DRENPA-3360 file (N, C-alpha, C; in nm, 2 decimals, always signed):
BEGIN
1 = XXXXXXXX = -2.52/+3.39/-1.06/-2.49/+3.27/-0.97/-2.54/+3.14/-1.04 ~ -2.66/+3.15/-1.10/-2.72/+3.03/-1.17/-2.63/+2.99/-1.28 ~ -2.58/+3.09/-1.36/-2.50/+3.07/-1.47/-2.37/+3.00/-1.43 ~ -2.31/+3.05/-1.32/-2.18/+3.00/-1.27/-2.20/+2.85/-1.22 ~ -2.32/+2.83/-1.15/-2.34/+2.69/-1.11/-2.35/+2.60/-1.23 ~ -2.41/+2.65/-1.34/-2.42/+2.56/-1.46/-2.29/+2.54/-1.52 ~ -2.20/+2.64/-1.52/-2.07/+2.62/-1.57/-1.99/+2.53/-1.48 ~ -2.01/+2.54/-1.35/-1.95/+2.45/-1.25/-1.98/+2.31/-1.27;
9 = XXXXXXXX = -2.11/+2.28/-1.29/-2.15/+2.14/-1.31/-2.09/+2.09/-1.44 ~ -2.09/+2.17/-1.54/-2.03/+2.13/-1.67/-1.88/+2.10/-1.65 ~ -1.81/+2.18/-1.57/-1.67/+2.16/-1.54/-1.65/+2.03/-1.47 ~ -1.73/+2.00/-1.37/-1.72/+1.88/-1.29/-1.74/+1.76/-1.38 ~ -1.85/+1.75/-1.46/-1.87/+1.64/-1.54/-1.78/+1.63/-1.66 ~ -1.74/+1.74/-1.71/-1.65/+1.74/-1.83/-1.51/+1.70/-1.79 ~ -1.46/+1.73/-1.67/-1.32/+1.70/-1.63/-1.31/+1.57/-1.56 ~ -1.42/+1.52/-1.49/-1.41/+1.41/-1.40/-1.48/+1.28/-1.46;
17 = XXXXXXXX = -1.55/+1.30/-1.57/-1.62/+1.18/-1.64/-1.60/+1.19/-1.79 ~ -1.64/+1.08/-1.85/-1.64/+1.08/-2.00/-1.77/+1.11/-2.06 ~ -1.87/+1.15/-1.97/-2.00/+1.18/-2.02/-1.99/+1.30/-2.11 ~ -2.08/+1.30/-2.22/-2.07/+1.41/-2.32/-2.11/+1.55/-2.27 ~ -2.03/+1.61/-2.18/-2.06/+1.74/-2.13/-1.95/+1.83/-2.17 ~ -1.98/+1.94/-2.24/-1.87/+2.03/-2.29/-1.84/+2.14/-2.18 ~ -1.72/+2.15/-2.15/-1.67/+2.25/-2.05/-1.67/+2.39/-2.12 ~ -1.75/+2.48/-2.08/-1.77/+2.61/-2.14/-1.68/+2.72/-2.08;
25 = XXXXXXXX = -1.64/+2.70/-1.96/-1.55/+2.79/-1.90/-1.43/+2.72/-1.83 ~ -1.31/+2.78/-1.84/-1.19/+2.71/-1.78/-1.12/+2.81/-1.69 ~ -1.19/+2.90/-1.62/-1.13/+3.00/-1.53/-1.14/+2.95/-1.39 ~ -1.08/+3.03/-1.30/-1.08/+2.99/-1.16/-1.22/+2.98/-1.10 ~ -1.31/+3.07/-1.13/-1.44/+3.07/-1.08/-1.51/+2.94/-1.12 ~ -1.50/+2.91/-1.25/-1.57/+2.79/-1.29/-1.50/+2.66/-1.23 ~ -1.37/+2.67/-1.21/-1.30/+2.56/-1.14/-1.35/+2.54/-1.00 ~ -1.37/+2.65/-0.93/-1.42/+2.65/-0.79/-1.56/+2.59/-0.79;
33 = XXXXXXXX = -1.64/+2.64/-0.87/-1.78/+2.58/-0.88/-1.78/+2.43/-0.92 ~ -1.69/+2.40/-1.01/-1.68/+2.26/-1.06/-1.63/+2.17/-0.95 ~ -1.53/+2.21/-0.87/-1.49/+2.12/-0.77/-1.59/+2.11/-0.65 ~ -1.66/+2.21/-0.63/-1.77/+2.20/-0.53/-1.88/+2.11/-0.58 ~ -1.89/+2.10/-0.71/-1.99/+2.01/-0.77/-1.94/+1.87/-0.79 ~ -1.82/+1.84/-0.76/-1.76/+1.71/-0.79/-1.84/+1.60/-0.72 ~ -1.89/+1.61/-0.60/-1.97/+1.50/-0.54/-2.09/+1.47/-0.62 ~ -2.15/+1.57/-0.69/-2.26/+1.54/-0.78/-2.22/+1.45/-0.90;
41 = XXXXXXXX = -2.10/+1.47/-0.95/-2.05/+1.38/-1.06/-2.02/+1.25/-1.00 ~ -1.98/+1.24/-0.87/-1.95/+1.11/-0.81/-2.08/+1.04/-0.79 ~ -2.19/+1.11/-0.76/-2.32/+1.04/-0.74/-2.36/+0.97/-0.87 ~ -2.35/+1.04/-0.98/-2.39/+0.98/-1.11/-2.30/+0.86/-1.14 ~ -2.17/+0.88/-1.12/-2.08/+0.77/-1.14/-2.11/+0.65/-1.05 ~ -2.14/+0.68/-0.93/-2.18/+0.57/-0.83/-2.30/+0.50/-0.87 ~ -2.40/+0.57/-0.91/-2.53/+0.51/-0.96/-2.51/+0.43/-1.08 ~ -2.43/+0.48/-1.17/-2.41/+0.40/-1.30/-2.32/+0.27/-1.26;
49 = XXXXXXXX = -2.24/+0.28/-1.16/-2.16/+0.16/-1.12/-2.25/+0.06/-1.05 ~ -2.34/+0.11/-0.97/-2.43/+0.02/-0.89/-2.53/-0.05/-0.98 ~ -2.57/+0.01/-1.09/-2.68/-0.04/-1.17/-2.64/-0.18/-1.23 ~ -2.53/-0.20/-1.30/-2.50/-0.33/-1.35/-2.47/-0.44/-1.25 ~ -2.41/-0.39/-1.14/-2.38/-0.49/-1.03/-2.51/-0.55/-0.97 ~ -2.60/-0.45/-0.94/-2.73/-0.50/-0.88/-2.81/-0.58/-0.98 ~ -2.81/-0.53/-1.11/-2.89/-0.61/-1.21/-2.83/-0.75/-1.23 ~ -2.70/-0.76/-1.24/-2.64/-0.89/-1.26/-2.68/-0.99/-1.14;
57 = XXXXXXXX = -2.68/-0.93/-1.02/-2.71/-1.01/-0.90/-2.86/-1.05/-0.91 ~ -2.95/-0.96/-0.94/-3.09/-0.99/-0.95/-3.12/-1.09/-1.06 ~ -3.04/-1.09/-1.17/-3.06/-1.19/-1.28/-3.00/-1.33/-1.25 ~ -2.93/-1.34/-1.13/-2.89/-1.47/-1.10/-2.74/-1.49/-1.10 ~ -2.66/-1.39/-1.14/-2.52/-1.40/-1.14/-2.46/-1.40/-0.99 ~ -2.34/-1.44/-0.97/-2.28/-1.44/-0.84/-2.23/-1.31/-0.80 ~ -2.21/-1.29/-0.67/-2.16/-1.16/-0.62/-2.02/-1.11/-0.68 ~ -1.94/-1.21/-0.72/-1.81/-1.17/-0.77/-1.82/-1.10/-0.90;
65 = XXXXXXXX = -1.91/-1.15/-0.99/-1.93/-1.08/-1.12/-1.99/-0.95/-1.10 ~ -2.08/-0.94/-1.01/-2.15/-0.81/-0.98/-2.04/-0.71/-0.93 ~ -1.95/-0.76/-0.84/-1.85/-0.67/-0.79/-1.75/-0.62/-0.90 ~ -1.72/-0.71/-0.99/-1.63/-0.67/-1.10/-1.69/-0.57/-1.18 ~ -1.82/-0.58/-1.21/-1.89/-0.49/-1.29/-1.90/-0.35/-1.23 ~ -1.92/-0.35/-1.10/-1.93/-0.22/-1.03/-1.80/-0.15/-1.01 ~ -1.69/-0.23/-1.02/-1.56/-0.18/-1.01/-1.51/-0.13/-1.15 ~ -1.56/-0.19/-1.25/-1.51/-0.16/-1.39/-1.58/-0.03/-1.44;
73 = XXXXXXXX = -1.70/-0.01/-1.40/-1.78/+0.11/-1.46/-1.71/+0.24/-1.42 ~ -1.67/+0.27/-1.30/-1.60/+0.39/-1.27/-1.47/+0.41/-1.35 ~ -1.40/+0.30/-1.37/-1.28/+0.31/-1.46/-1.31/+0.35/-1.60 ~ -1.42/+0.29/-1.65/-1.46/+0.33/-1.79/-1.51/+0.47/-1.79 ~ -1.58/+0.52/-1.69/-1.64/+0.65/-1.69/-1.54/+0.76/-1.67 ~ -1.42/+0.72/-1.63/-1.31/+0.82/-1.62/-1.20/+0.80/-1.72 ~ -1.22/+0.71/-1.82/-1.12/+0.67/-1.91/-0.99/+0.61/-1.84 ~ -1.01/+0.56/-1.72/-0.90/+0.51/-1.64/-0.81/+0.61/-1.59;
81 = XXXXXXXX = -0.85/+0.74/-1.59/-0.75/+0.85/-1.56/-0.72/+0.84/-1.41 ~ -0.82/+0.81/-1.32/-0.79/+0.81/-1.18/-0.70/+0.69/-1.15 ~ -0.72/+0.58/-1.21/-0.63/+0.47/-1.18/-0.49/+0.50/-1.24 ~ -0.49/+0.56/-1.35/-0.36/+0.60/-1.41/-0.29/+0.70/-1.32 ~ -0.36/+0.79/-1.26/-0.30/+0.89/-1.17/-0.25/+0.82/-1.04 ~ -0.33/+0.72/-0.99/-0.29/+0.64/-0.88/-0.15/+0.57/-0.91 ~ -0.14/+0.51/-1.02/-0.02/+0.43/-1.06/+0.10/+0.53/-1.07 ~ +0.07/+0.64/-1.14/+0.18/+0.74/-1.16/+0.23/+0.80/-1.03;
89 = XXXXXXXX = +0.13/+0.82/-0.94/+0.17/+0.88/-0.81/+0.25/+0.78/-0.73 ~ +0.21/+0.65/-0.73/+0.28/+0.54/-0.66/+0.42/+0.53/-0.72 ~ +0.44/+0.55/-0.85/+0.57/+0.54/-0.91/+0.66/+0.66/-0.86 ~ +0.59/+0.78/-0.86/+0.67/+0.90/-0.81/+0.71/+0.89/-0.67 ~ +0.62/+0.85/-0.58/+0.65/+0.83/-0.44/+0.75/+0.72/-0.42 ~ +0.73/+0.61/-0.49/+0.82/+0.50/-0.47/+0.96/+0.52/-0.52 ~ +0.98/+0.61/-0.61/+1.11/+0.64/-0.66/+1.21/+0.69/-0.56 ~ +1.16/+0.76/-0.46/+1.25/+0.81/-0.36/+1.33/+0.92/-0.41;
97 = XXXXXXXX = +1.30/+0.98/-0.52/+1.39/+1.08/-0.58/+1.33/+1.22/-0.54 ~ +1.41/+1.33/-0.56/+1.37/+1.46/-0.53/+1.24/+1.50/-0.61 ~ +1.18/+1.60/-0.57/+1.04/+1.64/-0.63/+1.05/+1.65/-0.78 ~ +1.15/+1.72/-0.83/+1.15/+1.75/-0.98/+1.16/+1.61/-1.05 ~ +1.25/+1.53/-1.00/+1.27/+1.40/-1.07/+1.15/+1.31/-1.06 ~ +1.08/+1.31/-0.94/+0.96/+1.23/-0.92/+0.85/+1.28/-1.01 ~ +0.83/+1.41/-1.02/+0.73/+1.46/-1.11/+0.76/+1.42/-1.26 ~ +0.89/+1.42/-1.29/+0.92/+1.38/-1.43/+0.88/+1.23/-1.45;
105 = XXXXXXXX = +0.91/+1.15/-1.35/+0.87/+1.01/-1.36/+0.72/+0.99/-1.37 ~ +0.65/+1.07/-1.30/+0.50/+1.07/-1.31/+0.44/+1.11/-1.44 ~ +0.52/+1.19/-1.52/+0.47/+1.23/-1.65/+0.50/+1.13/-1.76 ~ +0.59/+1.04/-1.73/+0.62/+0.94/-1.83/+0.50/+0.85/-1.86 ~ +0.49/+0.80/-1.98/+0.37/+0.73/-2.02/+0.37/+0.58/-1.97 ~ +0.48/+0.53/-1.94/+0.48/+0.39/-1.89/+0.45/+0.38/-1.74 ~ +0.42/+0.26/-1.69/+0.39/+0.24/-1.55/+0.50/+0.15/-1.49 ~ +0.56/+0.19/-1.38/+0.66/+0.12/-1.32/+0.61/+0.02/-1.22;
113 = XXXXXXXX = +0.70/-0.06/-1.15/+0.66/-0.16/-1.06/+0.57/-0.12/-0.95 ~ +0.60/+0.00/-0.89/+0.52/+0.05/-0.78/+0.38/+0.08/-0.83 ~ +0.37/+0.13/-0.94/+0.23/+0.16/-1.00/+0.15/+0.03/-1.02 ~ +0.22/-0.07/-1.08/+0.15/-0.19/-1.11/+0.10/-0.26/-0.98 ~ +0.19/-0.27/-0.88/+0.15/-0.33/-0.76/+0.04/-0.26/-0.69 ~ +0.05/-0.12/-0.69/-0.06/-0.04/-0.62/-0.19/-0.06/-0.69 ~ -0.19/-0.06/-0.83/-0.32/-0.08/-0.90/-0.37/-0.22/-0.87 ~ -0.29/-0.32/-0.87/-0.33/-0.46/-0.84/-0.40/-0.47/-0.71;
121 = XXXXXXXX = -0.34/-0.42/-0.60/-0.40/-0.43/-0.47/-0.52/-0.35/-0.45 ~ -0.52/-0.23/-0.50/-0.64/-0.14/-0.49/-0.76/-0.20/-0.56 ~ -0.74/-0.25/-0.68/-0.85/-0.31/-0.75/-0.90/-0.44/-0.69 ~ -0.80/-0.52/-0.64/-0.84/-0.64/-0.57/-0.92/-0.61/-0.44 ~ -0.88/-0.50/-0.37/-0.95/-0.46/-0.25/-1.09/-0.42/-0.28 ~ -1.11/-0.34/-0.38/-1.24/-0.29/-0.42/-1.33/-0.41/-0.46 ~ -1.28/-0.50/-0.54/-1.36/-0.61/-0.59/-1.40/-0.70/-0.47 ~ -1.30/-0.72/-0.38/-1.32/-0.81/-0.26/-1.43/-0.76/-0.17;
129 = XXXXXXXX = -1.43/-0.63/-0.15/-1.53/-0.57/-0.06/-1.66/-0.57/-0.12 ~ -1.67/-0.53/-0.25/-1.80/-0.53/-0.32/-1.86/-0.67/-0.33 ~ -1.77/-0.77/-0.35/-1.82/-0.91/-0.35/-1.88/-0.95/-0.22 ~ -1.82/-0.91/-0.11/-1.87/-0.94/+0.02/-2.01/-0.87/+0.04 ~ -2.01/-0.75/+0.00/-2.14/-0.67/+0.02/-2.25/-0.72/-0.07 ~ -2.22/-0.75/-0.19/-2.32/-0.80/-0.28/-2.37/-0.94/-0.23 ~ -2.28/-1.01/-0.16/-2.32/-1.14/-0.11/-2.42/-1.12/+0.00 ~ -2.43/-1.00/+0.06/-2.53/-0.98/+0.17/-2.66/-0.93/+0.10;
137 = XXXXXXXX = -2.66/-0.90/-0.02/-2.78/-0.85/-0.09/-2.75/-0.74/-0.19 ~ -2.83/-0.73/-0.30/-2.80/-0.63/-0.40/-2.79/-0.49/-0.35 ~ -2.88/-0.46/-0.25/-2.89/-0.32/-0.20/-2.76/-0.29/-0.13 ~ -2.70/-0.38/-0.05/-2.58/-0.35/+0.02/-2.46/-0.32/-0.07 ~ -2.45/-0.39/-0.18/-2.34/-0.36/-0.28/-2.37/-0.24/-0.36 ~ -2.50/-0.21/-0.39/-2.53/-0.10/-0.47/-2.51/+0.03/-0.39 ~ -2.55/+0.03/-0.27/-2.53/+0.16/-0.19/-2.38/+0.18/-0.16 ~ -2.31/+0.07/-0.14/-2.16/+0.09/-0.12/-2.10/+0.15/-0.24;
145 = XXXXXXXX = -2.14/+0.10/-0.36/-2.08/+0.16/-0.49/-2.11/+0.31/-0.50 ~ -2.23/+0.35/-0.46/-2.27/+0.49/-0.47/-2.19/+0.57/-0.37 ~ -2.18/+0.52/-0.25/-2.11/+0.59/-0.14/-1.96/+0.61/-0.18 ~ -1.90/+0.50/-0.24/-1.76/+0.51/-0.28/-1.74/+0.61/-0.39 ~ -1.83/+0.62/-0.48/-1.82/+0.71/-0.59/-1.83/+0.86/-0.54 ~ -1.92/+0.88/-0.45/-1.94/+1.02/-0.40/-1.82/+1.06/-0.31 ~ -1.78/+0.97/-0.23/-1.66/+1.00/-0.14/-1.54/+1.03/-0.22 ~ -1.51/+0.95/-0.33/-1.40/+0.97/-0.41/-1.39/+1.12/-0.47;
153 = XXXXXXXX = -1.51/+1.16/-0.51/-1.51/+1.30/-0.57/-1.52/+1.41/-0.46 ~ -1.57/+1.38/-0.35/-1.57/+1.47/-0.24/-1.42/+1.49/-0.19 ~ -1.34/+1.39/-0.20/-1.20/+1.40/-0.17/-1.13/+1.50/-0.26 ~ -1.18/+1.51/-0.39/-1.12/+1.60/-0.48/-1.16/+1.74/-0.45 ~ -1.28/+1.76/-0.40/-1.32/+1.89/-0.35/-1.23/+1.94/-0.24 ~ -1.20/+1.86/-0.14/-1.11/+1.89/-0.03/-0.97/+1.91/-0.08 ~ -0.93/+1.84/-0.18/-0.79/+1.85/-0.23/-0.78/+1.98/-0.31 ~ -0.89/+2.05/-0.35/-0.88/+2.17/-0.42/-0.90/+2.29/-0.33;
161 = XXXXXXXX = -0.90/+2.27/-0.20/-0.93/+2.38/-0.10/-0.81/+2.48/-0.10 ~ -0.84/+2.59/-0.05/-0.74/+2.70/-0.03/-0.63/+2.65/+0.06 ~ -0.50/+2.68/+0.02/-0.39/+2.64/+0.10/-0.32/+2.52/+0.04 ~ -0.38/+2.45/-0.05/-0.31/+2.34/-0.12/-0.26/+2.38/-0.25 ~ -0.13/+2.39/-0.27/-0.07/+2.45/-0.39/-0.05/+2.35/-0.50 ~ -0.04/+2.40/-0.62/-0.01/+2.31/-0.74/+0.14/+2.28/-0.74 ~ +0.17/+2.16/-0.79/+0.31/+2.12/-0.80/+0.37/+2.17/-0.93 ~ +0.29/+2.19/-1.03/+0.33/+2.24/-1.16/+0.25/+2.36/-1.20;
169 = XXXXXXXX = +0.30/+2.45/-1.29/+0.22/+2.56/-1.33/+0.11/+2.54/-1.43 ~ +0.11/+2.41/-1.48/+0.01/+2.37/-1.58/-0.06/+2.25/-1.54 ~ -0.17/+2.21/-1.62/-0.24/+2.09/-1.59/-0.36/+2.11/-1.50 ~ -0.44/+2.00/-1.48/-0.56/+2.01/-1.40/-0.53/+2.05/-1.26 ~ -0.42/+2.00/-1.20/-0.38/+2.04/-1.07/-0.37/+2.19/-1.05 ~ -0.30/+2.26/-1.14/-0.28/+2.40/-1.14/-0.42/+2.47/-1.16 ~ -0.50/+2.41/-1.24/-0.63/+2.48/-1.27/-0.72/+2.49/-1.15 ~ -0.72/+2.38/-1.06/-0.82/+2.38/-0.96/-0.76/+2.40/-0.82;
177 = XXXXXXXX = -0.62/+2.39/-0.80/-0.56/+2.39/-0.67/-0.59/+2.53/-0.61 ~ -0.64/+2.52/-0.48/-0.66/+2.64/-0.40/-0.78/+2.72/-0.44 ~ -0.87/+2.66/-0.52/-0.99/+2.74/-0.56/-1.11/+2.73/-0.47 ~ -1.12/+2.63/-0.38/-1.23/+2.61/-0.30/-1.21/+2.67/-0.16 ~ -1.30/+2.76/-0.12/-1.29/+2.82/+0.01/-1.31/+2.71/+0.12 ~ -1.24/+2.73/+0.23/-1.25/+2.63/+0.34/-1.39/+2.61/+0.39 ~ -1.46/+2.72/+0.40/-1.60/+2.71/+0.45/-1.69/+2.64/+0.36 ~ -1.68/+2.66/+0.23/-1.76/+2.59/+0.13/-1.72/+2.44/+0.13;
185 = XXXXXXXX = -1.59/+2.41/+0.14/-1.55/+2.27/+0.15/-1.61/+2.20/+0.27 ~ -1.61/+2.27/+0.38/-1.66/+2.21/+0.50/-1.81/+2.19/+0.49 ~ -1.88/+2.28/+0.43/-2.03/+2.27/+0.41/-2.06/+2.15/+0.32 ~ -1.99/+2.14/+0.21/-2.02/+2.02/+0.12/-1.98/+1.89/+0.19 ~ -1.88/+1.89/+0.27/-1.84/+1.77/+0.34/-1.95/+1.72/+0.44 ~ -2.00/+1.82/+0.52/-2.11/+1.79/+0.61/-2.23/+1.73/+0.54 ~ -2.26/+1.80/+0.43/-2.38/+1.75/+0.35/-2.36/+1.61/+0.30 ~ -2.24/+1.58/+0.25/-2.22/+1.45/+0.19/-2.22/+1.34/+0.30;
193 = XXXXXXXX = -2.15/+1.37/+0.42/-2.15/+1.27/+0.53/-2.30/+1.25/+0.57 ~ -2.38/+1.35/+0.58/-2.52/+1.33/+0.62/-2.59/+1.25/+0.52 ~ -2.57/+1.28/+0.39/-2.63/+1.20/+0.28/-2.59/+1.05/+0.29 ~ -2.46/+1.03/+0.31/-2.41/+0.89/+0.33/-2.48/+0.82/+0.44 ~ -2.50/+0.89/+0.55/-2.57/+0.83/+0.67/-2.71/+0.80/+0.63 ~ -2.77/+0.89/+0.56/-2.91/+0.87/+0.52/-2.93/+0.75/+0.43 ~ -2.83/+0.73/+0.33/-2.83/+0.62/+0.25/-2.82/+0.49/+0.33 ~ -2.73/+0.49/+0.43/-2.71/+0.37/+0.51/-2.83/+0.34/+0.60;
201 = XXXXXXXX = -2.91/+0.44/+0.62/-3.02/+0.43/+0.71/-3.13/+0.32/+0.66 ~ -3.12/+0.29/+0.53/-3.21/+0.19/+0.48/-3.18/+0.05/+0.55 ~ -3.06/+0.04/+0.61/-3.02/-0.09/+0.67/-3.03/-0.07/+0.82 ~ -3.09/+0.03/+0.87/-3.11/+0.05/+1.01/-3.01/+0.15/+1.07 ~ -3.02/+0.17/+1.20/-2.94/+0.27/+1.27/-2.79/+0.24/+1.26 ~ -2.75/+0.12/+1.27/-2.61/+0.09/+1.26/-2.56/+0.11/+1.11 ~ -2.65/+0.09/+1.02/-2.61/+0.11/+0.88/-2.59/+0.26/+0.85 ~ -2.67/+0.34/+0.91/-2.65/+0.49/+0.90/-2.52/+0.53/+0.96;
209 = XXXXXXXX = -2.48/+0.48/+1.07/-2.35/+0.51/+1.14/-2.24/+0.46/+1.05 ~ -2.25/+0.34/+1.00/-2.14/+0.28/+0.93/-2.11/+0.35/+0.80 ~ -2.22/+0.39/+0.73/-2.20/+0.46/+0.60/-2.15/+0.60/+0.62 ~ -2.19/+0.67/+0.73/-2.14/+0.80/+0.76/-1.99/+0.79/+0.79 ~ -1.95/+0.69/+0.87/-1.81/+0.67/+0.91/-1.73/+0.63/+0.79 ~ -1.79/+0.56/+0.69/-1.72/+0.52/+0.57/-1.67/+0.64/+0.49 ~ -1.76/+0.74/+0.48/-1.73/+0.86/+0.41/-1.62/+0.93/+0.48 ~ -1.63/+0.95/+0.61/-1.52/+1.01/+0.69/-1.39/+0.94/+0.68;
217 = XXXXXXXX = -1.39/+0.81/+0.69/-1.27/+0.73/+0.68/-1.20/+0.75/+0.54 ~ -1.29/+0.75/+0.44/-1.24/+0.77/+0.30/-1.17/+0.90/+0.29 ~ -1.23/+1.01/+0.35/-1.17/+1.14/+0.34/-1.04/+1.14/+0.42 ~ -1.03/+1.08/+0.53/-0.91/+1.08/+0.61/-0.80/+1.01/+0.54 ~ -0.83/+0.89/+0.48/-0.72/+0.82/+0.40/-0.67/+0.91/+0.29 ~ -0.76/+0.98/+0.22/-0.73/+1.07/+0.11/-0.64/+1.18/+0.16 ~ -0.68/+1.24/+0.27/-0.61/+1.35/+0.33/-0.47/+1.31/+0.37 ~ -0.45/+1.19/+0.42/-0.31/+1.15/+0.46/-0.22/+1.14/+0.33;
225 = XXXXXXXX = -0.28/+1.09/+0.22/-0.21/+1.08/+0.10/-0.18/+1.22/+0.04 ~ -0.28/+1.30/+0.05/-0.26/+1.44/+0.00/-0.15/+1.51/+0.07 ~ -0.15/+1.50/+0.20/-0.04/+1.57/+0.28/+0.09/+1.52/+0.24 ~ +0.10/+1.39/+0.22/+0.23/+1.33/+0.19/+0.28/+1.37/+0.05 ~ +0.18/+1.38/-0.04/+0.22/+1.42/-0.18/+0.26/+1.57/-0.18 ~ +0.19/+1.65/-0.11/+0.23/+1.79/-0.10/+0.37/+1.81/-0.05 ~ +0.40/+1.73/+0.06/+0.54/+1.74/+0.11/+0.64/+1.69/+0.01 ~ +0.61/+1.58/-0.06/+0.71/+1.52/-0.15/+0.72/+1.60/-0.28;
233 = XXXXXXXX = +0.61/+1.64/-0.34/+0.61/+1.70/-0.47/+0.60/+1.86/-0.47 ~ +0.57/+1.91/-0.35/+0.55/+2.06/-0.34/+0.41/+2.10/-0.37 ~ +0.32/+2.01/-0.40/+0.18/+2.05/-0.43/+0.11/+1.93/-0.50 ~ +0.00/+1.96/-0.56/-0.08/+1.86/-0.62/-0.07/+1.87/-0.78 ~ -0.10/+1.75/-0.84/-0.10/+1.74/-0.98/-0.23/+1.67/-1.02 ~ -0.26/+1.66/-1.15/-0.37/+1.57/-1.19/-0.36/+1.43/-1.15 ~ -0.24/+1.38/-1.15/-0.21/+1.24/-1.10/-0.24/+1.23/-0.96 ~ -0.20/+1.32/-0.88/-0.23/+1.32/-0.73/-0.38/+1.32/-0.71;
241 = XXXXXXXX = -0.46/+1.39/-0.79/-0.60/+1.40/-0.77/-0.66/+1.26/-0.80 ~ -0.61/+1.19/-0.90/-0.66/+1.06/-0.93/-0.63/+0.96/-0.82 ~ -0.51/+0.97/-0.76/-0.47/+0.88/-0.65/-0.55/+0.91/-0.53 ~ -0.58/+1.04/-0.50/-0.66/+1.08/-0.39/-0.80/+1.02/-0.40 ~ -0.86/+1.03/-0.52/-0.99/+0.97/-0.54/-1.00/+0.82/-0.52 ~ -0.90/+0.75/-0.58/-0.91/+0.60/-0.56/-0.88/+0.56/-0.42 ~ -0.80/+0.64/-0.35/-0.77/+0.61/-0.21/-0.90/+0.63/-0.12 ~ -0.97/+0.74/-0.15/-1.09/+0.77/-0.07/-1.19/+0.66/-0.10;
249 = XXXXXXXX = -1.21/+0.62/-0.22/-1.31/+0.52/-0.26/-1.28/+0.38/-0.19 ~ -1.15/+0.35/-0.20/-1.11/+0.22/-0.14/-1.12/+0.22/+0.01 ~ -1.08/+0.32/+0.08/-1.09/+0.33/+0.22/-1.23/+0.33/+0.27 ~ -1.32/+0.39/+0.20/-1.46/+0.39/+0.23/-1.52/+0.25/+0.22 ~ -1.49/+0.18/+0.11/-1.53/+0.05/+0.10/-1.48/-0.05/+0.20 ~ -1.36/-0.03/+0.24/-1.30/-0.12/+0.34/-1.37/-0.10/+0.47 ~ -1.41/+0.02/+0.51/-1.48/+0.04/+0.63/-1.62/-0.02/+0.62 ~ -1.68/-0.01/+0.51/-1.82/-0.08/+0.49/-1.81/-0.23/+0.51;
257 = XXX = -1.70/-0.29/+0.47/-1.68/-0.43/+0.48/-1.68/-0.48/+0.63 ~ -1.64/-0.39/+0.72/-1.63/-0.42/+0.86/-1.77/-0.44/+0.92 ~ -1.88/-0.39/+0.86/-2.01/-0.41/+0.92/-2.07/-0.54/+0.90;
% end
């Protein structure tokens, strides 16, 4: 079990980040352990995103620059793959074509108008929320960046649960689709929601509630997109996973802005 957990952590960091971690196993068991470990990868990404934002603010920069830094780091740490997946998924959904044609559009290297518009508004929303939160203090922005990072990867855990089919027989979607047992997915979700509430507790009781709800809202937004993609494409792909992650992060941030 310890060996499998080690392979799972390697799988999570090796597939979800650019950190120099070598994936040593690519079988279904490793994929299951890896997707259950996805929130851990999200925690590291979130902490690395929060660090420059908080540091810039403490050094005297304005909240806008801090927000841009905290938004840029996750993109760098994923080689932009999640954002690329978001754009490709938007193009596939926006095409209105049958599943096979939509999947072909998503595999093309160019980005169409639906993808460009979606990327623009998602990134603007993330920067706008983080600017507002950094304006309240470095801790507000930093905790939000961490919560968004973890929520995004937890959404991938849930997207890998049993009953969610792959849309193609190859690729990351096929490798991880249906690998995570429902019970394990639920347990990880409860743990992450509790951790999010605990992080928000540094701002008081309302902060604990708001941050816990932000995680839940992020997952709900991601689940709505996931269900729509499964209906339209017949299952999940690597691009859908990227879109699900960005949707979860953005929805969680938007909820935090309401506090």
